[in-house]
C-alpha positions as CSV (number, residue, x, y, z in Angstrom):
1,X,-36.3,12.1,13.6
2,X,-34.3,15.1,12.4
3,X,-35.8,18.2,10.9
4,X,-37.2,17.9,7.4
5,X,-35.4,21.0,6.1
6,X,-32.4,20.7,3.9
7,X,-29.1,21.2,5.8
8,X,-27.6,24.5,5.1
9,X,-30.9,26.1,4.1
10,X,-32.6,28.9,6.1
11,X,-36.3,29.8,6.1
12,X,-37.6,30.6,2.7
13,X,-35.1,28.3,1.0
14,X,-32.2,30.8,1.3
15,X,-28.9,29.2,2.1
16,X,-27.4,29.9,5.5
17,X,-23.9,29.4,6.8
18,X,-24.6,26.4,9.1
19,X,-22.6,24.0,6.9
20,X,-19.5,26.2,7.3
21,X,-20.0,26.5,11.1
22,X,-20.2,22.7,11.3
23,X,-17.1,22.3,9.2
24,X,-15.1,24.9,11.2
25,X,-16.1,23.4,14.6
26,X,-15.6,19.7,13.6
27,X,-12.3,20.5,11.9
28,X,-11.1,22.1,15.1
29,X,-12.2,19.2,17.2
30,X,-10.6,16.6,14.9
31,X,-7.4,18.5,14.9
32,X,-7.4,18.7,18.7
33,X,-8.3,15.0,19.2
34,X,-5.6,13.7,16.8
35,X,-3.0,16.3,18.0
36,X,-3.2,14.7,21.5
37,X,-2.5,11.3,20.0
38,X,1.0,12.4,18.9
39,X,1.9,15.4,21.0
40,X,2.7,13.1,24.0
41,X,5.1,11.0,21.9
42,X,7.6,13.9,21.6
43,X,6.9,15.1,25.1
44,X,7.6,11.7,26.8
45,X,11.2,12.5,27.8
46,X,10.0,15.7,29.7
47,X,7.0,13.9,31.1
48,X,9.0,11.0,32.6
49,X,11.6,13.4,33.9
50,X,8.8,15.5,35.4
51,X,7.2,12.6,37.3
52,X,10.7,11.2,38.3
53,X,10.4,7.8,36.5
54,X,13.0,6.1,34.4
55,X,10.9,4.7,31.5
56,X,13.7,2.4,30.3
57,X,13.9,0.4,33.5
58,X,12.7,-3.2,32.9
59,X,9.6,-2.8,35.0
60,X,8.7,0.6,33.5
61,X,8.6,-0.2,29.8
62,X,4.9,-1.0,30.1
63,X,4.1,2.5,31.3
64,X,5.9,3.9,28.3
65,X,3.9,1.6,25.9
66,X,0.6,2.4,27.5
67,X,1.3,6.1,27.2
68,X,1.8,5.6,23.5
69,X,-0.8,2.9,22.7
70,X,-3.5,3.4,25.3
71,X,-5.1,6.5,23.7
72,X,-5.4,4.9,20.3
73,X,-6.6,1.6,21.8
74,X,-9.5,3.2,23.6
75,X,-10.5,5.1,20.4
76,X,-10.4,2.0,18.3
77,X,-12.7,0.1,20.7
78,X,-15.3,2.8,21.4
79,X,-15.9,4.8,18.2
80,X,-18.4,2.4,16.7
81,X,-20.4,2.2,19.9
82,X,-20.4,6.0,20.3
83,X,-21.3,6.5,16.7
84,X,-24.3,4.2,17.1
85,X,-25.4,6.1,20.2
86,X,-25.2,9.3,18.1
87,X,-27.6,7.7,15.6
88,X,-30.0,6.9,18.4
89,X,-29.8,10.0,20.7
90,X,-28.4,12.7,18.4
91,X,-25.0,13.1,16.8
92,X,-24.6,16.7,17.9
93,X,-25.5,15.8,21.5
94,X,-22.9,13.0,21.6
95,X,-20.4,15.3,19.9
96,X,-20.9,18.1,22.4
97,X,-20.4,15.7,25.3
98,X,-17.2,14.6,23.7
99,X,-15.9,18.2,23.9
100,X,-16.8,18.3,27.6
101,X,-15.2,15.0,28.5
102,X,-12.0,15.7,26.5
103,X,-11.6,19.1,28.3
104,X,-12.2,17.8,31.8
105,X,-9.6,15.0,31.2
106,X,-7.1,17.5,29.9
107,X,-7.5,19.6,33.1
108,X,-7.0,16.4,35.3
109,X,-3.9,15.4,33.2
110,X,-2.2,18.7,33.7
111,X,-2.6,18.5,37.5
112,X,-0.9,15.2,38.2
113,X,-0.1,15.5,42.0
114,X,1.9,12.2,42.2
115,X,5.4,11.0,41.3
116,X,7.0,7.8,40.1
117,X,4.8,4.8,39.0
118,X,1.7,6.3,40.7
119,X,2.1,9.4,38.6
120,X,2.4,7.3,35.4
121,X,-0.8,5.4,36.3
122,X,-2.6,8.8,36.9
123,X,-1.6,10.0,33.4
124,X,-2.5,6.7,31.7
125,X,-5.9,6.6,33.5
126,X,-6.9,10.1,32.6
127,X,-5.6,9.6,29.0
128,X,-8.2,6.8,28.8
129,X,-10.9,9.3,29.7
130,X,-9.5,11.8,27.3
131,X,-9.6,9.2,24.6
132,X,-13.3,8.5,25.4
133,X,-14.0,12.2,24.7
134,X,-11.9,12.1,21.6
135,X,-13.8,9.0,20.4
136,X,-17.1,10.9,20.9
137,X,-15.8,13.7,18.7
138,X,-14.3,11.4,16.0
139,X,-17.4,9.0,15.9
140,X,-19.8,11.8,15.1
141,X,-17.9,14.6,13.3
142,X,-18.0,13.0,9.9
143,X,-21.7,12.1,10.3
144,X,-22.5,15.7,11.3
145,X,-20.7,17.0,8.1
146,X,-22.4,14.4,5.9
147,X,-25.7,15.6,7.3
148,X,-24.8,19.3,6.8
149,X,-23.3,19.2,3.3
150,X,-25.1,18.2,0.0
151,X,-23.5,15.2,-1.8
152,X,-21.7,17.4,-4.4
153,X,-19.8,19.3,-1.6
154,X,-19.1,16.4,0.8
155,X,-15.7,15.5,-0.6
156,X,-14.3,18.9,0.2
157,X,-15.9,19.0,3.7
158,X,-14.9,15.5,4.7
159,X,-11.5,15.9,3.1
160,X,-10.8,19.1,5.1
161,X,-12.0,17.3,8.3
162,X,-9.9,14.2,7.6
163,X,-6.8,16.2,6.7
164,X,-7.1,18.3,9.9
165,X,-7.0,15.0,11.8
166,X,-3.9,13.7,10.0
167,X,-2.2,17.1,10.2
168,X,-2.8,17.2,13.9
169,X,-0.9,13.9,14.2
170,X,2.2,15.5,12.7
171,X,2.0,19.0,14.0
172,X,1.7,17.4,17.5
173,X,5.2,16.1,17.0
174,X,6.6,19.6,16.7
175,X,4.3,21.3,19.2
176,X,5.0,18.6,21.8
177,X,8.7,19.4,21.6
178,X,8.2,23.1,21.9
179,X,5.8,22.9,24.8
180,X,7.8,20.2,26.7
181,X,10.8,22.4,26.6
182,X,8.9,24.9,28.6
183,X,6.8,22.6,30.9
184,X,5.6,19.0,30.3
185,X,2.2,19.9,31.7
186,X,1.8,22.4,28.9
187,X,1.1,19.6,26.4
188,X,-2.2,19.1,28.3
189,X,-2.9,22.7,29.1
190,X,-3.0,23.6,25.4
191,X,-6.2,21.6,25.0
192,X,-8.1,23.4,27.8
193,X,-8.8,26.8,26.1
194,X,-9.6,25.1,22.8
195,X,-11.9,22.6,24.6
196,X,-13.8,25.3,26.6
197,X,-14.3,27.5,23.5
198,X,-15.2,24.6,21.3
199,X,-17.7,23.3,23.8
200,X,-19.5,26.6,24.1
201,X,-19.3,27.2,20.3
202,X,-20.7,23.7,19.6
203,X,-23.6,24.0,22.1
204,X,-24.5,27.4,20.8
205,X,-24.3,26.8,17.0
206,X,-24.6,23.2,16.1
207,X,-28.0,21.6,15.6
208,X,-29.5,18.3,14.7
209,X,-30.2,18.2,11.0
210,X,-29.8,14.5,10.3
211,X,-31.9,11.4,10.7
212,X,-32.3,10.1,14.3
213,X,-33.9,6.7,14.8
214,X,-35.1,5.7,18.2
215,X,-33.9,2.2,19.1
216,X,-33.0,0.1,22.1
217,X,-29.3,0.0,23.0
218,X,-27.6,-3.3,22.0
219,X,-25.9,-4.0,25.2
220,X,-24.5,-7.4,24.3
221,X,-23.3,-6.2,20.9
222,X,-21.5,-3.3,22.6
223,X,-20.0,-5.5,25.2
224,X,-18.7,-8.2,22.9
225,X,-17.3,-5.8,20.4
226,X,-15.4,-3.8,23.1
227,X,-14.1,-7.0,24.8
228,X,-13.1,-8.6,21.5
229,X,-11.3,-5.7,19.8
230,X,-9.9,-4.5,23.1
231,X,-8.5,-7.9,23.9
232,X,-6.7,-8.2,20.6
233,X,-5.2,-4.7,20.8
234,X,-4.0,-5.3,24.4
235,X,-2.4,-8.5,23.2
236,X,-0.6,-6.6,20.5
237,X,0.6,-4.1,23.1
238,X,2.1,-6.7,25.3
239,X,3.3,-8.8,22.4
240,X,6.1,-6.3,21.7
241,X,7.3,-6.2,25.3
242,X,10.0,-8.5,26.5
243,X,8.8,-11.8,28.1
244,X,10.7,-14.5,30.1
245,X,14.1,-13.6,28.8
246,X,12.9,-13.2,25.2
247,X,13.0,-10.0,23.2
248,X,9.2,-10.1,22.6
249,X,6.2,-11.6,24.2
250,X,4.3,-13.2,21.4
251,X,4.8,-16.7,22.9
252,X,3.4,-15.6,26.3
253,X,0.3,-17.6,27.2
254,X,-1.4,-14.4,28.3
255,X,-0.8,-12.7,24.9
256,X,-1.9,-15.8,23.0
257,X,-5.0,-16.0,25.2
258,X,-5.9,-12.3,24.6
259,X,-5.5,-12.7,20.9
260,X,-7.5,-15.9,20.6
261,X,-10.1,-14.7,23.2
262,X,-10.5,-11.5,21.3
263,X,-11.2,-13.3,18.0
264,X,-13.8,-15.5,19.7
265,X,-15.6,-12.5,21.2
266,X,-15.7,-10.8,17.8
267,X,-17.2,-14.0,16.3
268,X,-19.8,-13.9,19.1
269,X,-20.4,-10.2,18.2
270,X,-21.1,-11.1,14.6
271,X,-23.5,-13.8,15.7
272,X,-25.4,-11.4,18.0
273,X,-25.6,-8.6,15.3
274,X,-27.1,-11.0,12.8
275,X,-29.8,-12.3,15.2
276,X,-31.3,-9.2,16.8
277,X,-33.7,-6.6,15.3
278,X,-31.8,-3.5,16.5
279,X,-28.0,-4.2,16.4
280,X,-25.3,-1.9,17.4
281,X,-24.0,-2.0,13.9
282,X,-25.9,-3.1,10.8
283,X,-23.6,-5.7,9.3
284,X,-25.8,-5.4,6.2
285,X,-23.9,-2.2,5.4
286,X,-21.0,-4.4,4.3
287,X,-23.1,-5.5,1.4
288,X,-22.6,-1.9,0.1
289,X,-19.5,-2.4,-2.1
290,X,-18.3,1.2,-1.8
291,X,-18.5,1.0,2.0
292,X,-16.8,-2.4,2.3
293,X,-13.9,-1.8,-0.1
294,X,-13.4,1.8,1.2
295,X,-13.0,0.6,4.7
296,X,-10.8,-2.3,3.6
297,X,-8.5,0.2,1.8
298,X,-8.5,2.5,4.8
299,X,-7.5,-0.4,7.1
300,X,-4.6,-1.4,4.9
301,X,-3.4,2.2,4.6
302,X,-3.5,2.6,8.4
303,X,-1.5,-0.6,8.9
304,X,1.0,0.6,6.2
305,X,1.3,4.1,7.7
306,X,0.7,3.9,11.5
307,X,4.0,2.5,12.7
308,X,6.1,4.2,10.0
309,X,5.8,7.4,12.0
310,X,7.7,5.8,14.8
311,X,10.4,4.4,12.5
312,X,11.0,7.8,10.9
313,X,11.3,9.4,14.3
314,X,13.7,6.7,15.5
315,X,15.7,7.0,12.2
316,X,16.0,10.7,12.8
317,X,16.5,10.8,16.6
318,X,18.5,7.6,17.0
319,X,20.9,7.9,14.0
320,X,20.7,10.8,11.6
321,X,20.5,13.8,14.0
322,X,23.2,12.6,16.4
323,X,25.5,11.9,13.5
324,X,24.9,15.4,12.2
325,X,25.8,17.1,15.5
326,X,22.5,17.4,17.4
327,X,22.6,16.6,21.1
328,X,20.4,13.7,22.3
329,X,18.2,16.0,24.4
330,X,17.3,18.2,21.4
331,X,16.6,15.4,18.9
332,X,12.8,15.0,19.8
333,X,12.1,18.6,18.8
334,X,14.3,18.5,15.7
335,X,12.8,15.2,14.5
336,X,9.4,16.8,14.6
337,X,10.7,19.8,12.6
338,X,12.5,17.7,10.0
339,X,9.4,15.5,9.4
340,X,7.2,18.6,8.6
341,X,7.4,18.0,4.8
342,X,5.1,15.1,5.4
343,X,2.5,17.4,7.1
344,X,2.9,19.9,4.2
345,X,2.1,17.1,1.8
346,X,-1.1,16.3,3.7
347,X,-2.2,19.9,3.9
348,X,-1.7,20.5,0.2
349,X,-3.2,17.3,-1.3
350,X,-6.0,16.6,1.2
351,X,-8.5,19.5,0.5
352,X,-7.5,19.6,-3.1
353,X,-8.2,15.9,-3.7
354,X,-11.5,16.3,-1.8
355,X,-12.7,19.0,-4.1
356,X,-11.6,17.0,-7.2
357,X,-13.4,13.9,-5.9
358,X,-16.6,16.0,-5.7
359,X,-16.3,16.5,-9.5
360,X,-14.6,13.4,-10.8
361,X,-15.4,10.7,-8.2
362,X,-13.4,9.1,-5.5
363,X,-12.1,5.8,-6.9
364,X,-9.5,7.1,-9.4
365,X,-8.1,9.8,-7.1
366,X,-7.9,7.6,-4.0
367,X,-6.3,4.7,-6.0
368,X,-3.7,7.1,-7.6
369,X,-2.9,8.4,-4.1
370,X,-2.0,4.8,-3.1
371,X,0.3,4.5,-6.1
372,X,2.1,7.7,-5.0
373,X,2.1,6.4,-1.4
374,X,3.7,3.1,-2.4
375,X,6.4,4.8,-4.5
376,X,7.4,6.9,-1.6
377,X,8.2,3.7,0.4
378,X,10.3,2.4,-2.5
379,X,12.2,5.6,-2.5
380,X,12.8,5.5,1.2
381,X,14.2,1.9,0.8
382,X,16.8,3.3,-1.6
383,X,18.1,6.0,0.8
384,X,21.3,5.3,2.8
385,X,21.0,5.5,6.6
386,X,23.0,8.8,6.6
387,X,20.9,10.4,3.8
388,X,21.0,13.8,2.2
389,X,18.2,15.7,3.9
390,X,16.7,17.1,0.6
391,X,16.1,13.5,-0.6
392,X,14.4,12.5,2.7
393,X,12.3,15.6,2.7
394,X,11.1,15.0,-0.9
395,X,10.2,11.4,-0.2
396,X,8.3,12.0,3.1
397,X,6.5,14.9,1.3
398,X,5.5,12.5,-1.4
399,X,4.3,10.1,1.3
400,X,2.1,12.8,2.7
401,X,0.8,13.8,-0.7
402,X,-0.2,10.2,-1.5
403,X,-1.8,9.7,1.9
404,X,-3.8,13.0,1.5
405,X,-4.9,12.1,-2.0
406,X,-6.4,8.9,-0.6
407,X,-7.8,10.1,2.7
408,X,-10.3,12.7,1.5
409,X,-11.9,10.8,-1.4
410,X,-12.0,7.6,0.6
411,X,-13.8,9.2,3.6
412,X,-16.3,10.9,1.3
413,X,-16.9,7.7,-0.6
414,X,-17.5,5.7,2.6
415,X,-19.8,8.3,4.3
416,X,-21.7,9.0,1.1
417,X,-22.5,5.4,0.4
418,X,-24.6,4.6,3.5
419,X,-28.2,5.4,4.3
420,X,-28.6,8.7,6.2
421,X,-29.8,7.0,9.4
422,X,-26.7,4.9,9.7
423,X,-24.1,7.6,9.3
424,X,-23.0,7.8,12.9
425,X,-22.3,4.0,13.1
426,X,-20.7,4.1,9.7
427,X,-18.4,7.0,10.8
428,X,-17.5,5.0,13.9
429,X,-16.7,1.9,11.9
430,X,-14.5,3.9,9.6
431,X,-12.6,5.4,12.6
432,X,-12.4,1.9,14.1
433,X,-10.7,0.6,11.1
434,X,-8.3,3.6,11.0
435,X,-7.4,3.4,14.7
436,X,-7.2,-0.3,14.9
437,X,-5.0,-0.4,11.8
438,X,-2.7,2.2,13.4
439,X,-2.4,0.2,16.7
440,X,-1.8,-3.1,14.8
441,X,0.7,-1.3,12.6
442,X,2.7,-0.2,15.6
443,X,2.8,-3.8,16.8
444,X,3.7,-5.2,13.4
445,X,6.4,-2.6,12.7
446,X,8.0,-2.9,16.1
447,X,7.9,-6.7,15.8
448,X,9.6,-6.7,12.5
449,X,12.2,-4.2,13.7
450,X,12.9,-5.9,17.0
451,X,13.2,-9.3,15.2
452,X,15.8,-7.8,12.8
453,X,17.8,-6.1,15.6
454,X,17.8,-9.2,17.8
455,X,19.8,-11.1,15.2
456,X,22.5,-8.5,14.6
457,X,22.6,-5.7,17.2
458,X,23.8,-7.8,20.2
459,X,27.0,-8.9,18.5
460,X,27.7,-5.5,17.1
461,X,27.1,-3.8,20.5
462,X,29.2,-6.4,22.4
463,X,32.2,-6.1,20.1
464,X,31.9,-2.3,20.0
465,X,31.9,-2.0,23.8
466,X,34.8,-4.3,24.3
467,X,36.9,-2.4,21.7
468,X,36.4,0.7,23.9
469,X,37.7,-1.1,27.0
470,X,34.4,-2.2,28.6
471,X,34.9,-5.5,30.4
472,X,33.6,-8.5,28.4
473,X,31.1,-9.5,31.1
474,X,29.5,-6.0,31.2
475,X,29.5,-5.7,27.4
476,X,27.8,-9.1,27.1
477,X,25.2,-8.2,29.7
478,X,24.3,-4.9,28.0
479,X,24.3,-6.5,24.6
480,X,21.7,-9.1,25.7
481,X,19.2,-6.4,26.9
482,X,15.9,-6.3,24.9
483,X,16.4,-4.3,21.6
484,X,13.1,-2.6,22.4
485,X,15.0,-0.6,25.1
486,X,17.3,0.8,22.4
487,X,14.4,1.7,20.2
488,X,12.6,3.5,23.0
489,X,15.8,5.2,24.0
490,X,15.8,6.8,20.5
491,X,12.2,7.8,20.8
492,X,13.0,9.4,24.2
493,X,16.1,11.3,23.0
494,X,18.4,9.3,25.3
495,X,21.9,8.2,24.7
496,X,21.3,4.5,25.5
497,X,25.1,3.7,26.0
498,X,25.5,6.4,28.6
499,X,22.1,5.4,30.2
500,X,23.1,1.7,30.4
501,X,26.7,2.1,31.5
502,X,26.1,4.8,34.2
503,X,24.8,2.4,36.9
504,X,27.7,-0.1,36.4
505,X,30.4,2.4,37.3
506,X,32.5,1.3,34.4
507,X,32.7,4.7,32.8
508,X,34.8,6.1,35.7
509,X,37.5,3.5,35.1
510,X,37.9,4.0,31.3
511,X,40.4,6.2,29.6
512,X,39.1,9.7,28.9
513,X,39.1,9.1,25.1
514,X,37.0,5.9,25.4
515,X,34.6,7.6,27.9
516,X,34.1,10.5,25.5
517,X,33.5,8.2,22.6
518,X,31.0,6.0,24.4
519,X,29.0,9.0,25.7
520,X,29.3,11.0,22.5
521,X,26.9,11.4,19.6
522,X,28.4,8.9,17.1
523,X,29.2,5.6,18.9
524,X,25.7,4.2,19.3
525,X,24.2,5.6,16.0
526,X,27.1,4.1,14.1
527,X,26.5,0.7,15.7
528,X,22.7,0.9,15.2
529,X,22.8,2.2,11.6
530,X,23.5,-1.2,9.9
531,X,21.0,-3.4,11.7
532,X,18.4,-0.7,11.8
533,X,18.7,-0.2,8.0
534,X,18.2,-3.9,7.4
535,X,15.0,-3.7,9.5
536,X,13.8,-0.6,7.6
537,X,14.1,-2.5,4.3
538,X,11.7,-5.1,5.7
539,X,9.3,-2.5,7.2
540,X,9.2,-0.3,4.1
541,X,8.7,-3.4,1.8
542,X,5.7,-4.4,3.9
543,X,4.2,-0.9,3.8
544,X,4.7,-0.7,0.0
545,X,3.0,-4.0,-0.5
546,X,0.1,-3.0,1.8
547,X,-0.2,0.3,-0.2
548,X,-0.5,-1.6,-3.4
549,X,-3.2,-3.8,-1.9
550,X,-5.0,-0.7,-0.6
551,X,-4.9,0.7,-4.1
552,X,-6.5,-2.5,-5.5
553,X,-9.2,-2.4,-2.8
554,X,-9.9,1.2,-3.7
555,X,-10.3,0.3,-7.4
556,X,-12.8,-2.4,-6.4
557,X,-15.1,0.0,-4.7
558,X,-17.1,0.6,-8.0
559,X,-19.5,3.4,-8.6
560,X,-21.4,5.0,-5.8
561,X,-24.5,3.2,-4.7
562,X,-26.4,3.2,-1.5
563,X,-27.7,-0.3,-1.1
564,X,-31.0,-1.2,0.6
565,X,-30.2,-2.2,4.2
566,X,-32.7,-4.1,6.2
567,X,-34.3,-1.8,8.7
568,X,-32.6,1.3,7.4
569,X,-34.8,4.4,7.4
570,X,-35.2,6.5,4.3
571,X,-34.6,10.2,4.2
572,X,-36.2,12.8,2.0
573,X,-34.2,13.1,-1.1
574,X,-32.0,10.1,-0.1
575,X,-33.9,6.8,-0.3
576,X,-32.6,3.8,1.4
577,X,-32.6,2.1,-2.0
578,X,-29.9,2.3,-4.6
579,X,-28.6,5.7,-5.7
580,X,-26.0,6.0,-8.5
581,X,-23.5,8.8,-8.3
């Protein structure tokens, strides 16, 4: 069991500064862990050049996808398990080990001694280990803060922590471009000093102040949950890859087997958790209305938001920046810079909404944030493909403000609604919904976009190439390549026309004017603009609808109440019975 003293109180009842130490340390760790989920996206061109691998070759697309998706997949699968282990063995202990594992993996990533496909496998493997460390940090940081802060201050603390994670996602887009311009290994080096200092600081200053309940590890529950959710997310990852001459792999027997098998394993997990005395996760927590609807709203928001980041980057890198005179190799960095208003919106609204939720409650502020979030998608739908930047900046800032207004109160609501002894598992479940939603969102968004491009881009590309003098056979062959290659080319800051035509030798036989047009900055963006905008309308419509549903779920959370959960321990000042707030 944890100490009986109130968190943040020193001997004699005088307040100490422990809560602020916990906030500073966990905020730094959340920023670092989430930064690494996005910093690699912008650095991918430099990484693949550095390991001498063409990511757009047919056999190499899977390496690219696993570099993007693998980190989040591991986090989604493990955070509940690691949060539960924190409840049993100590949240601070698990959190401190997270710092160690994350730092070791960062060192190993930065010393990739291989090249080609083997180098890619090295990076993907150690990214998995890094994600395990990040999961240990994410699973326990919110629980540590909930233990350290009194209820009337948790909104601010958890809001600051949550916004640091969201800000890390977008600051990583800029930082990755800056560091990759120097050396691709620097995107991993940057974690090492932060990790070493954070590890020492955490071991020195953090202490167990929460409830710890001794229990046996639920091995079968852990295994079935990991296999079930992992299988579904792997199926989503392979579903957006080309299969058997088709633009996507959703009809692949392997993908269908992974999705169905994953659902079956999750059903087995639910059965196990309801029939053992010490489950990995107390499903009875879902009888707490605030916990259930808060997590449902969080899942819907993650699905609405997760893949949009990629669409905005592709919009900027593949169309807008080249049309405005930026070279392809500089577009990754500038895309990160031009999307900064979204980060600013997060940073302004997150802590503010957290403090307001401490005073006025979570439901109204979080639901209002979803209204703002949905309106930003409606505004983005009205923008032309070649937009005035001020309008784009205003709308993505509005998007960030709405997301920040929701994130802080929602996290505070979820974490404050559960019995103290279940906070680690509850924090892990919240992170699972968030990370799973992001992974599913990437699959949904890419599926919608690829389906839209498959119907219009091939004919536009074939006719455009033939007008420039490219032989009809070559033009048809290039036009039938999977649209996902064109989308990834935009993410990588590559001119896909030049990249695809170079191996054919056609460019050398074309007139100079045609050659200059095909390899210039305007030919492909002009072809892509129309089909891509049609796809954006579908994607933004889905995100707006999901935002509205998230707002409704947020409204349904009701007033704060901690419901009695079978087997839940009580804590001094926080009974396991109902508590109105």
